[in-house]
Structure formats: structure tokens, C-alpha cells
N, C-alpha and C positions, 0 to 999 in steps of 0.2 A: 338271288331268290327274293330278297326284300323288295327290290324294284318291281319284280313280276307281280307280287301280291298287291302292291300299291296300284299298279296299272289295272289289275283286275277290279279292285275296289272302285276306282274312278270310272271305269267303263260301266260297271254295275250301277253306280250312282246315276249316270246319265240316262241309262235305259229305264231304270225303275221309277225314278221320280219325274220322268217326263211323259209317262203314259197316263191315260185317264182312268184312275182306279177308285175314285170316290173317297169317302172319309169315314172315320169311326163314329159310333154313336156319341152324341154330345152329353155334357153334363158334369165332367170332372172339374171340381173346384180347384184341384191342385195343378191342373195343366197350365203351362206358361201362356197358352193361347187357347180359347175355347174350341177352336177347330183343329188344333194340332195335338194328337195324342202324345204323351210323354215319350214313349218309345220311338215314335216316328221322328220327333224332334232330336233325340239323341242320335238316331241314325243319320239324319241330315247333317248334324254338326260333325260327326265322325267322317262322313264321306266328303265333306267339304274341307277337310284338312285342318279343322280348328282344334283337334285333339291329337295327342301324340300319334305318330304314324306306326308305332310298334303295336299293331292290332292283331287280334284273332277274329276270324269271320264270325264266330259265335257271339262276339261282343256287340254285333250290330243291332240285335234285338229288333229286326224289321217286323212290323205287325203284319199279320196275314191279310189277304184280300178281304176275308169275311169281316175282320175287325174294322176295316177302313170303309165299309159301305155305310151310307146314311141310314139311320134308324127309321123304321116305319113311323114311329111316333113323331119324329122331327118333321118328316115329310108331310104327315097329316096336319100338324099344327101350322106349319108354314103355308101349306096348301089352303087351309081354312082362312088364314089371314089374307092371302092373295085373292081368294074367292070372294070373301065378304067386303073387301076393300076395293077391289079392282077387276072383278069378273068380266065386266063389259068393256073394259079398256083394252088398249093395244098390248102387244107383248111388252113394249117398253114400259107401259104403265104398270103391268104386273111385276116386271123385273124391278122397277123402282120401289114398289112396296116391299118386295122381298129384301132388297138391299137395306132399307131402313130397319127391318127386323134383324138382319144379320149384323148391321152396324151397332145396334143396341147390345146384341150378344157380345160383341167385341169390346164394348165400352165398360169401364169400371163402375159406371153409374147405374147399370141395369143388371138384371139377372144373367146367369151364365149359360142358359140353354134357350133354345128356340121356343119351346113350349112355355117356359116360365116368362119369357119376354112377351109372348102373345097374350098370355092370360094374366099379366100383371094388373092388379086392381086393388083398390081399397076394399077391405072385407068386413063383413059382420063378424061378431064373436063366434058364430057357428062355422066360419070359414067361407061362406058364400059371398061372392062379390056384391058390392053395393051398386044398385042400378045407376047407370050413367056415370060411374066413377072408375072406369077402366081406361087403360092407355089406348086400347083400340076399341072403339065404341060398340062394335057389333057383338062383342063378347058379353056385355051386360046391358043390352038395350031392351031386354024383355022378350025378344023374338027368338025363334028357333036357331040353334047353332049347327043344325044338320044341313049340309049342302044338298041341293037337289041333284040327283043323278043326271048326267048328261054331259054335253061337250064342254060347258063352262067349268064344271068341276074337274073333269078329266084334264083340261088344259091347265088349270090352276095347280093341280098335283104334278103335272109334267114340268111346269116351270119351277116349282118348289124343289123337285128332285135334282134337276139340272143345276139350279143355283147352289144347293148344298154341296153337290159333287164338285163343282168348279171353284167354289169359294176357297177351299184349302190351297189349291194350286195356283190361285190368282189368275185363272184363265180368262176372267172377264173384267173389264174396266167398270168401276163404280160410276154409273151414269148419274147418280145423285150427288157425287162429290163428297161422300161421307155423311150424308144427311141422317139425322136421328129423329126428325120430326116432319110431319106434313099435315096439311088440312085441305079440304075441298076448296076449289077456287070459286064455287058458286055461293059460298056462305055470305049472307048479308053483313054479318059482323065477324071479323076474324078473331081467333082466340087471343087472349091477352099475352100469352107467351110468344106469339108470333112477332110482337113488337120488340122482344128482348133477344131475338136470335137472328143470325145472319141468313138472309134469303139466298138460296143457292141456285135453284132451277125450278122451272115449271114443266111438268110432264102430264099430258092428257088433262085430267080433271083435278090434279093435285099440285100444290105448291110445296116445295121441300126446303127445309131449314137445317142449319148446322149449329155450330157452337154459339154460345151466348155472346152478345155484343160487348 
């Protein structure tokens, strides 16, 4: 009987965790990884045999499909970042900007959610960002942050949703090789920080950088 239960668990593990089901809303500070809900992590550990095999099915705590969908807020924030940073670039250019955002979320040196990463900035005492002191310049450049309706905004949102859904299950290779920084390649003078970080790749109109030298 015990062997039958273990066999069922392993079969369920293969089926459940290899379908494209999306992810949970982001933002838990206590999660071991920003994109892995605690319950999902426990379920993966159990199903991979890293915990005692004397289990009951109710101990799996597998999150519902609704819990594992990307939040609308996260899609909106990542979509805005893609739109304002790379709307006219190729799909690769959009994906690269998305990966920098997601890599920052995964890093201990940046906030834990997509929206917090996108809107990270030095702020006035009243909480408003200081102009031109944001991590992503569009957020505090004095211009409107409302995307224009149309194909460019729709495509940016589509890329954002796919990137968030696939990131948890590692369905895509990081074409930026883990970059957390980038700047436009047409700048007359590159940022000072670019001389202190390892250059990794150039994609469309941006040059991407990783860890400090």
C-alpha cells in the first residue's frame, strides 16, 4: 500500500509541476524565493522525496490555480517598464528589459516585488519620487506614466504576462545572463556605474551588465 501511495505522488508531481499554470501574486517577504509561494515550495520538496516518505495527501498543501496566477498589478508594472523602456524594440529587447526587472526582484539588493523594483527611487519627504533619481528613468522624468492604448502597449503587457508566468518554472533562458543593469547604447557618455560592472550582452538599443568587477 505504501509503494502505491508513493507511486501516485510521483506521478502527480510530474503532471502538476510540468504544466503551464502561472504563479502566485508577488510580494511575500517571508517566501524563500520571490516567485515561489511557500506552500508550492513545500509541495515540490515533498514530491521530490526530500522529506520522509510517510506522507498523507492532505500534507501536500498544493496552492490552487487561482493562487498561482500572476497578479494584475504585477503584469501592469512590468508591462509599463517594458513599454517605456523598449516599446519599439524587438521581442528580444522587450524580454531583456523584463529579465533585468525580474533579476532585481530575485536579488537581495533590491525590493521583493515587481512593482517595488520598477518604482524604486529616491523620494521627497512627502513620498513622491525625486525627479531623475529613479532606477528606471521613465518613472520620474516628469512625463506621463500612462501608456497610449494600441499595439505597443498590448504587446508590452503580453510579454510581461508571459515572462511572469514562465519565470517560476524556468521555461525561458535568461538572454541577459543574469543582468541587473542596462543603459542605451546611443548615450554620448555612459553612466559611471557601467565602468564598475561586467558587460554581458548587447540587445537592440541596450547594453546589459551584471555583477561588480
